[in-house]
C-alpha positions, 0 to 999 in steps of 0.5 A, a space after each residue: 320390424 326386426 322384433 316382429 320378424 323374431 316373434 313370427 319366427 319364434 312362434 313358427 318354431 314353437 308350432 313346429 316343435 309342438 307339431 313334432 311332439 304331437 306326432 311323436 306321442 301319437 306314434 308312441 301311443 300307436 305302438 303301446 301294447 293293447 290291454 285285453 282281458 285275456 287271461 293265462 293259457 289253461 291246459 285242458 284235457 283233449 276230451 274236455 270241451 273248451 267252452 269256445 262254442 262252434 259246431 265243428 270237429 273237436 279233439 274229443 271227436 277225433 279221440 272218441 271216433 278213433 278209440 271206438 273204431 279201433 276197439 271194434 276192429 280189434 275185437 273182430 275174429 281173424 281165424 288165426 291169420 294176421 291180416 294186413 290192413 291199410 288205412 286209406 287217406 281220410 276223405 273230408 266231405 264236411 264243411 269244416 277245414 280239418 287236417 285229415 292226417 289228424 284222424 288217420 294218425 290217431 286211428 293208427 295209434 289206437 289200432 297199433 295199441 290194440 292189435 297185439 299182433 292180431 293184425 298188421 297196419 300197412 302204410 298206404 302210399 303211392 308205392 303200396 298197391 292195394 292188392 298187397 293188403 288183405 283189407 282196406 280201411 276207408 274213412 269219410 267225414 260228412 256234415 249236415 248244417 242247419 242255420 236260422 240266422 240266430 244259431 247253427 246246428 251241425 250233424 257230423 258223421 264219421 263213416 268207417 268201412 273195411 273193404 276187401 281190395 280184390 272185389 271191393 266187398 264191404 266186410 265191416 262198417 262203423 259209425 261215429 256221430 255228433 251233433 252240436 248247436 251254437 249261437 257262436 260262429 267259430 273258425 276251425 283250422 
């Protein structure tokens, strides 16, 4: 009888040891790094398409729109004056989540580089009244989406208007437009 009890206890201990070993192995496998086919990070020119797909606002759009608008605004004649231009906050009315400051920062940079003393950029914040500036540059993004279940098409419009604050007269406008189609849905953040 004592031999039978010893066999039962031995088997129970063996089963417990095997169970603990399986639990330890499964935990170790769960923590093992996932091997993927991901390659190294590649440095791209911001104007080059990254080939990820999607139809939203791309870095090349921000750069292209800023450059095109800054070039057009800096070519305007100011009759020897040095007008003060404020950039209003960008209004994003498109379906895409973008940081509006991204476009405003790039546009400010391009305008400062091209101004060469012909005009001044004034930060527009809660302390700056629009009456303190000669012109107000407004920027608005809008989009039109078409989807048939297999692919999506997006038309994006970047509208820029230079207004006179005292009466709201639109003195100049510029437009930058893109249209893309893709079968791949991409999250833009």
